N, CA, C and O atoms as a DFTB+ gen file, in Angstrom:
460 C
 N C O
     1  1      37.940      35.826      39.846
     2  2      36.912      35.315      39.701
     3  2      35.658      35.056      40.581
     4  3      35.902      34.509      41.657
     5  1      34.650      35.286      40.376
     6  2      33.650      35.281      41.747
     7  2      33.137      33.602      41.413
     8  3      32.981      33.060      40.319
     9  1      32.981      33.126      42.601
    10  2      32.658      31.779      42.638
    11  2      31.246      31.590      42.156
    12  3      30.457      32.404      42.635
    13  1      30.671      30.588      41.207
    14  2      29.283      30.661      41.226
    15  2      28.687      29.428      41.342
    16  3      27.719      29.053      40.680
    17  1      29.320      28.743      42.260
    18  2      28.759      27.404      42.890
    19  2      28.835      26.201      41.395
    20  3      28.093      25.219      41.375
    21  1      29.555      26.413      40.562
    22  2      29.292      25.546      39.176
    23  2      28.435      25.361      38.154
    24  3      28.304      24.467      37.318
    25  1      27.659      26.769      38.465
    26  2      26.654      26.690      37.550
    27  2      26.805      26.923      36.485
    28  3      25.927      26.472      35.751
    29  1      27.943      27.721      35.801
    30  2      28.211      27.642      34.341
    31  2      28.747      26.213      34.117
    32  3      28.752      26.003      32.904
    33  1      29.140      25.290      34.718
    34  2      29.418      23.962      34.588
    35  2      28.398      23.427      34.325
    36  3      28.380      22.700      33.332
    37  1      27.236      23.593      35.092
    38  2      25.917      23.078      35.129
    39  2      25.160      23.115      33.699
    40  3      24.962      22.190      32.911
    41  1      24.853      24.280      33.629
    42  2      24.501      24.874      32.400
    43  2      24.864      24.312      31.278
    44  3      24.107      24.092      30.332
    45  1      26.383      23.979      31.344
    46  2      26.983      23.809      29.888
    47  2      26.497      22.343      30.064
    48  3      25.498      22.215      29.356
    49  1      26.736      21.378      30.603
    50  2      25.956      20.112      30.980
    51  2      24.529      19.709      30.614
    52  3      24.133      18.661      30.105
    53  1      23.926      20.680      30.956
    54  2      22.429      21.093      30.673
    55  2      22.150      21.062      29.191
    56  3      21.358      20.324      28.605
    57  1      23.085      22.165      28.592
    58  2      22.880      22.275      27.342
    59  2      23.290      20.993      26.510
    60  3      22.635      20.615      25.538
    61  1      24.226      20.468      26.889
    62  2      25.027      19.202      25.855
    63  2      23.716      18.044      26.083
    64  3      23.204      17.479      25.117
    65  1      23.357      17.845      27.246
    66  2      22.261      16.978      27.307
    67  2      20.927      17.465      26.398
    68  3      20.255      16.506      26.017
    69  1      20.571      18.407      26.104
    70  2      19.227      18.928      25.677
    71  2      19.686      18.488      24.004
    72  3      19.051      17.788      23.216
    73  1      21.011      19.174      23.811
    74  2      21.515      18.802      22.262
    75  2      21.778      17.656      21.882
    76  3      21.911      17.425      20.680
    77  1      21.903      16.738      22.778
    78  2      21.933      14.987      22.984
    79  2      20.528      14.602      22.508
    80  3      20.197      14.109      21.430
    81  1      19.882      14.897      23.419
    82  2      18.157      14.325      23.267
    83  2      17.548      15.037      21.881
    84  3      16.783      14.352      21.202
    85  1      17.805      16.124      21.532
    86  2      17.346      16.864      20.189
    87  2      17.484      16.212      19.246
    88  3      16.566      16.032      18.446
    89  1      19.335      15.413      19.040
    90  2      19.674      14.596      17.988
    91  2      19.402      13.358      17.851
    92  3      19.424      12.793      16.758
    93  1      19.059      12.689      19.154
    94  2      18.521      11.426      19.117
    95  2      17.188      11.534      18.768
    96  3      16.760      10.574      18.127
    97  1      16.413      12.418      19.004
    98  2      15.032      12.676      18.658
    99  2      14.816      12.405      16.727
   100  3      14.249      11.554      16.042
   101  1      15.605      13.629      16.450
   102  2      15.827      13.730      15.101
   103  2      16.130      12.439      14.630
   104  3      15.329      11.818      13.931
   105  1      17.186      12.004      14.949
   106  2      17.598      10.637      14.374
   107  2      16.336       9.639      14.511
   108  3      16.051       9.191      13.401
   109  1      15.414       9.108      15.632
   110  2      14.394       8.204      15.526
   111  2      13.461       8.909      14.513
   112  3      12.913       8.122      13.741
   113  1      13.136      10.309      14.331
   114  2      11.890      10.411      13.553
   115  2      12.547      10.373      12.078
   116  3      11.942      10.075      11.048
   117  1      13.658      10.669      12.163
   118  2      14.368      10.207      10.400
   119  2      14.241       8.752      10.121
   120  3      13.672       8.333       9.114
   121  1      14.792       7.966      11.049
   122  2      14.472       6.565      10.823
   123  2      12.816       6.058      10.750
   124  3      12.356       5.097      10.135
   125  1      12.269       6.834      11.409
   126  2      10.541       6.083      11.132
   127  2      10.276       6.559       9.894
   128  3       9.779       5.762       9.099
   129  1      10.468       7.558       9.573
   130  2      10.026       8.261       8.280
   131  2      10.379       7.379       7.314
   132  3       9.476       6.980       6.579
   133  1      11.871       6.840       7.084
   134  2      12.323       6.230       5.975
   135  2      11.773       4.799       5.861
   136  3      11.594       4.163       4.822
   137  1      11.516       4.374       7.258
   138  2      10.533       3.082       7.325
   139  2       9.387       3.106       6.833
   140  3       8.891       2.148       6.240
   141  1       8.736       4.377       7.048
   142  2       7.204       3.895       6.496
   143  2       7.260       4.289       5.152
   144  3       6.471       3.734       4.387
   145  1       8.072       5.179       4.682
   146  2       8.417       5.719       3.723
   147  2       8.532       4.295       2.645
   148  3       7.999       4.239       1.536
   149  1       9.156       3.468       3.125
   150  2       9.781       2.007       2.492
   151  2       8.373       1.018       2.358
   152  3       7.900       0.419       1.393
   153  1       7.957       1.133       3.718
   154  2       6.652       0.451       3.446
   155  2       5.421       0.738       2.515
   156  3       4.699      -0.077       1.940
   157  1       5.376       1.997       2.516
   158  2       4.587       2.580       1.572
   159  2       4.968       2.053       0.137
   160  3       4.144       1.639      -0.679
   161  1       6.310       2.124      -0.057
   162  2       6.346       1.765      -1.596
   163  2       6.562       0.181      -1.834
   164  3       6.430      -0.335      -2.944
   165  1       6.889      -0.490      -0.734
   166  2       6.507      -1.845      -1.012
   167  2       5.101      -2.096      -1.209
   168  3       4.656      -2.807      -2.111
   169  1       4.355      -1.442      -0.269
   170  2       2.863      -1.841      -0.353
   171  2       2.178      -1.500      -1.908
   172  3       1.287      -2.186      -2.408
   173  1       2.759      -0.362      -2.511
   174  2       2.330      -0.161      -3.748
   175  2       2.962      -1.120      -4.488
   176  3       2.193      -1.954      -4.967
   177  1       4.013      -1.250      -4.707
   178  2       4.379      -2.828      -5.483
   179  2       3.776      -3.797      -5.271
   180  3       3.383      -4.442      -6.243
   181  1       3.493      -4.234      -3.991
   182  2       2.758      -5.467      -3.883
   183  2       1.233      -5.507      -4.818
   184  3       0.873      -6.264      -5.719
   185  1       0.645      -4.497      -4.244
   186  2      -1.024      -4.128      -4.949
   187  2      -0.723      -4.207      -6.722
   188  3      -1.467      -4.714      -7.562
   189  1       0.430      -3.623      -6.918
   190  2       0.473      -3.387      -8.536
   191  2       0.666      -5.028      -9.135
   192  3       0.079      -5.400     -10.151
   193  1       1.553      -5.901      -8.359
   194  2       1.857      -7.013      -8.926
   195  2       0.088      -7.883      -8.720
   196  3      -0.446      -8.396      -9.704
   197  1      -0.605      -7.904      -7.296
   198  2      -1.799      -8.458      -7.072
   199  2      -2.737      -7.877      -8.376
   200  3      -3.549      -8.666      -8.859
   201  1      -2.636      -6.586      -8.915
   202  2      -3.670      -6.388      -9.784
   203  2      -3.294      -6.631     -11.087
   204  3      -4.129      -6.579     -11.991
   205  1      -1.873      -6.950     -11.336
   206  2      -1.728      -7.211     -12.540
   207  2      -2.094      -8.918     -12.645
   208  3      -2.416      -9.358     -13.748
   209  1      -2.033      -9.777     -11.541
   210  2      -2.553     -11.091     -11.587
   211  2      -3.990     -11.054     -11.550
   212  3      -4.622     -11.947     -12.115
   213  1      -4.555     -10.152     -10.970
   214  2      -6.197     -10.029     -11.154
   215  2      -6.643      -9.878     -12.492
   216  3      -7.554     -10.493     -13.046
   217  1      -5.814      -8.887     -13.010
   218  2      -6.239      -8.614     -14.494
   219  2      -5.816      -9.695     -15.574
   220  3      -5.959      -9.456     -16.773
   221  1      -5.303     -10.865     -15.124
   222  2      -4.658     -12.047     -15.968
   223  2      -6.014     -12.860     -15.455
   224  3      -6.661     -13.316     -16.398
   225  1      -6.434     -13.063     -14.451
   226  2      -7.627     -13.763     -13.955
   227  2      -9.120     -13.177     -14.658
   228  3      -9.979     -14.006     -14.959
   229  1      -9.308     -12.022     -14.841
   230  2     -10.287     -11.045     -15.189
   231  2     -10.491     -11.657     -17.120
   232  3     -11.490     -12.089     -17.696
   233  1      -9.155     -11.441     -17.595
   234  2      -8.996     -12.063     -19.079
   235  2      -9.100     -13.461     -19.408
   236  3      -9.129     -13.971     -20.527
   237  1      -9.167     -14.167     -17.945
   238  2      -9.233     -15.747     -18.602
   239  2     -10.607     -15.592     -18.339
   240  3     -11.257     -16.039     -19.285
   241  1     -11.384     -15.094     -17.346
   242  2     -12.862     -15.067     -17.009
   243  2     -13.394     -14.493     -17.896
   244  3     -14.454     -15.018     -18.236
   245  1     -13.076     -13.505     -18.505
   246  2     -13.958     -13.311     -20.149
   247  2     -13.747     -14.297     -20.772
   248  3     -14.718     -15.045     -20.885
   249  1     -12.500     -14.714     -21.405
   250  2     -12.486     -15.608     -22.350
   251  2     -13.410     -16.964     -22.248
   252  3     -13.989     -17.577     -23.145
   253  1     -13.345     -17.197     -20.920
   254  2     -14.531     -18.558     -20.387
   255  2     -15.895     -17.952     -20.551
   256  3     -16.698     -18.846     -20.816
   257  1     -16.443     -16.799     -20.495
   258  2     -17.862     -16.080     -20.609
   259  2     -17.764     -15.951     -21.907
   260  3     -18.961     -15.875     -22.187
   261  1     -17.137     -15.861     -23.029
   262  2     -17.411     -15.680     -24.374
   263  2     -17.444     -17.228     -24.671
   264  3     -18.530     -17.569     -25.139
   265  1     -16.693     -18.075     -24.546
   266  2     -17.046     -19.577     -24.817
   267  2     -18.356     -19.976     -24.278
   268  3     -19.210     -20.660     -24.841
   269  1     -18.394     -19.346     -22.874
   270  2     -19.852     -20.441     -22.308
   271  2     -20.902     -19.948     -23.325
   272  3     -21.646     -20.721     -23.929
   273  1     -20.912     -18.559     -23.478
   274  2     -22.167     -17.840     -24.093
   275  2     -22.204     -18.451     -25.547
   276  3     -23.356     -18.737     -25.876
   277  1     -21.299     -18.714     -26.456
   278  2     -21.457     -19.780     -27.703
   279  2     -22.143     -20.862     -27.350
   280  3     -23.236     -21.064     -27.880
   281  1     -21.680     -21.660     -26.492
   282  2     -22.349     -23.168     -25.938
   283  2     -23.543     -22.933     -25.717
   284  3     -24.458     -23.603     -26.197
   285  1     -23.732     -21.692     -24.763
   286  2     -25.233     -21.660     -24.238
   287  2     -26.355     -21.211     -25.543
   288  3     -27.572     -21.362     -25.439
   289  1     -25.653     -20.623     -26.796
   290  2     -26.439     -20.684     -27.724
   291  2     -26.811     -21.588     -28.474
   292  3     -27.793     -21.623     -29.215
   293  1     -25.843     -22.510     -28.249
   294  2     -26.150     -23.715     -29.262
   295  2     -26.567     -24.371     -28.682
   296  3     -26.750     -25.462     -29.222
   297  1     -27.027     -24.238     -27.201
   298  2     -27.548     -24.935     -26.446
   299  2     -26.882     -26.387     -25.824
   300  3     -27.586     -27.375     -25.615
   301  1     -25.500     -26.354     -25.578
   302  2     -24.868     -27.166     -25.017
   303  2     -24.301     -27.204     -23.725
   304  3     -23.466     -27.960     -23.229
   305  1     -25.093     -25.969     -23.156
   306  2     -24.477     -25.417     -21.891
   307  2     -25.751     -25.066     -21.094
   308  3     -26.700     -24.399     -21.507
   309  1     -25.614     -25.599     -19.949
   310  2     -27.043     -25.184     -18.924
   311  2     -26.842     -23.683     -18.287
   312  3     -25.727     -23.454     -17.820
   313  1     -27.617     -22.867     -18.241
   314  2     -28.089     -21.885     -17.959
   315  2     -27.048     -21.369     -16.518
   316  3     -26.248     -20.489     -16.200
   317  1     -27.604     -22.399     -16.060
   318  2     -26.639     -22.148     -14.359
   319  2     -24.969     -22.240     -14.869
   320  3     -24.234     -21.283     -14.628
   321  1     -24.714     -22.829     -15.215
   322  2     -23.240     -23.178     -15.556
   323  2     -22.853     -21.482     -16.022
   324  3     -22.103     -20.732     -15.397
   325  1     -23.599     -21.165     -17.285
   326  2     -23.279     -19.888     -17.634
   327  2     -23.496     -18.567     -16.767
   328  3     -23.077     -17.452     -17.077
   329  1     -24.184     -18.875     -15.688
   330  2     -24.435     -17.781     -14.783
   331  2     -22.888     -17.498     -13.966
   332  3     -22.294     -16.432     -13.797
   333  1     -22.444     -19.165     -13.466
   334  2     -21.835     -19.054     -12.471
   335  2     -20.187     -18.544     -13.232
   336  3     -19.287     -18.013     -12.582
   337  1     -20.125     -18.829     -14.543
   338  2     -19.087     -17.921     -15.073
   339  2     -19.098     -16.484     -15.385
   340  3     -18.105     -15.816     -15.675
   341  1     -20.439     -16.027     -15.292
   342  2     -20.668     -14.776     -15.307
   343  2     -20.567     -13.901     -13.784
   344  3     -20.321     -12.700     -13.673
   345  1     -20.799     -14.759     -12.809
   346  2     -20.703     -14.477     -11.318
   347  2     -18.974     -14.323     -11.613
   348  3     -18.392     -13.243     -11.720
   349  1     -18.427     -15.488     -11.697
   350  2     -16.954     -15.422     -11.604
   351  2     -16.073     -14.252     -12.580
   352  3     -14.936     -13.970     -12.203
   353  1     -16.575     -13.647     -13.720
   354  2     -16.025     -12.412     -14.197
   355  2     -16.619     -11.444     -13.648
   356  3     -16.251     -10.345     -14.065
   357  1     -17.438     -11.440     -12.831
   358  2     -18.007      -9.907     -12.079
   359  2     -16.900     -10.052     -11.018
   360  3     -15.994      -9.224     -11.109
   361  1     -16.822     -10.890     -10.102
   362  2     -15.989     -11.652      -9.137
   363  2     -14.443     -10.881      -9.222
   364  3     -13.772     -10.421      -8.298
   365  1     -14.174     -10.921     -10.574
   366  2     -12.736     -10.701     -11.011
   367  2     -12.835      -9.110     -11.445
   368  3     -11.851      -8.398     -11.243
   369  1     -14.014      -8.563     -12.034
   370  2     -14.028      -7.457     -12.465
   371  2     -13.996      -6.513     -11.114
   372  3     -13.460      -5.405     -11.082
   373  1     -14.427      -6.922     -10.396
   374  2     -14.287      -6.101      -8.647
   375  2     -13.272      -6.571      -7.936
   376  3     -13.286      -6.252      -6.747
   377  1     -12.608      -7.073      -8.216
   378  2     -11.225      -7.540      -7.545
   379  2     -10.366      -6.465      -8.222
   380  3      -9.726      -5.699      -7.501
   381  1     -10.318      -6.374      -9.306
   382  2      -9.232      -5.560     -10.340
   383  2      -9.676      -4.040      -9.696
   384  3      -8.796      -3.300      -9.258
   385  1     -10.749      -3.739      -9.681
   386  2     -11.310      -2.183      -9.079
   387  2     -11.134      -2.167      -7.660
   388  3     -10.568      -1.093      -7.454
   389  1     -11.241      -2.550      -6.936
   390  2     -10.831      -2.771      -5.572
   391  2      -9.023      -2.436      -5.313
   392  3      -8.504      -1.597      -4.577
   393  1      -8.407      -3.404      -6.191
   394  2      -6.957      -3.338      -6.330
   395  2      -6.736      -1.775      -6.535
   396  3      -6.119      -1.039      -5.764
   397  1      -7.408      -1.382      -7.817
   398  2      -6.718      -0.012      -8.344
   399  2      -7.112       1.139      -7.204
   400  3      -6.372       2.093      -6.965
   401  1      -8.221       0.941      -6.622
   402  2      -8.469       1.681      -5.412
   403  2      -7.463       1.808      -4.229
   404  3      -7.276       2.830      -3.569
   405  1      -6.773       0.459      -4.050
   406  2      -6.323       0.319      -2.798
   407  2      -4.747       1.052      -3.776
   408  3      -4.578       2.231      -3.465
   409  1      -4.036       0.697      -4.476
   410  2      -3.177       1.108      -5.218
   411  2      -3.071       2.878      -5.138
   412  3      -2.226       3.546      -4.542
   413  1      -4.206       3.335      -5.933
   414  2      -4.180       4.854      -5.677
   415  2      -4.146       5.519      -4.244
   416  3      -3.433       6.454      -3.880
   417  1      -5.076       4.823      -3.527
   418  2      -4.919       5.351      -2.011
   419  2      -3.402       5.547      -1.095
   420  3      -2.946       6.464      -0.413
   421  1      -2.866       4.031      -1.522
   422  2      -1.556       4.051      -1.255
   423  2      -0.659       5.025      -1.962
   424  3       0.338       5.441      -1.371
   425  1      -0.940       5.426      -3.198
   426  2       0.272       6.462      -3.791
   427  2      -0.157       7.979      -3.336
   428  3       0.486       9.008      -3.547
   429  1      -1.296       7.860      -2.717
   430  2      -1.762       9.284      -2.512
   431  2      -1.059       9.571      -0.945
   432  3      -0.400      10.567      -0.646
   433  1      -1.394       8.412      -0.045
   434  2      -0.473       8.381       1.368
   435  2       0.898       8.519       1.110
   436  3       1.598       9.132       1.916
   437  1       1.458       7.941      -0.093
   438  2       2.789       8.035       0.019
   439  2       3.423       9.502      -0.261
   440  3       4.389      10.030       0.291
   441  1       2.434      10.085      -1.471
   442  2       2.640      11.508      -1.944
   443  2       2.425      12.617      -0.670
   444  3       3.131      13.622      -0.578
   445  1       1.558      12.352       0.106
   446  2       0.865      13.146       1.178
   447  2       2.151      13.043       2.189
   448  3       2.548      14.044       2.786
   449  1       2.735      11.843       2.330
   450  2       3.396      11.397       3.369
   451  2       4.988      12.313       3.202
   452  3       5.618      12.684       4.193
   453  1       5.381      12.530       1.981
   454  2       6.779      12.908       1.593
   455  2       6.769      14.216       1.372
   456  3       7.860      14.764       1.210
   457  1       5.645      14.945       1.319
   458  2       5.820      16.540       1.257
   459  2       6.063      17.095       2.741
   460  3       6.224      18.301       2.931
């Protein structure tokens, strides 16, 4: 055999190093993908819980607003107090809407990410 200056051995080592680098990169990106998926699922779950809590708050605000309306009609409540209850109701309604938008955005990100 003709002496090749260990070129075949060097090429073999180079190929092994490239394969090792490719495997490490694949493993890294796979783990990053799984971490991001998990983060998005957790964010969706947390947003759904917050939305549920906000909906309960909205129901309480609605009940308070209804009671205040009856008191206002009978003259037992100042208009300023009724306006405060109305403001709290509107704020609760806005919070529920914002949380629903956030939830849908997260679901959209998750669906885009896993495709």
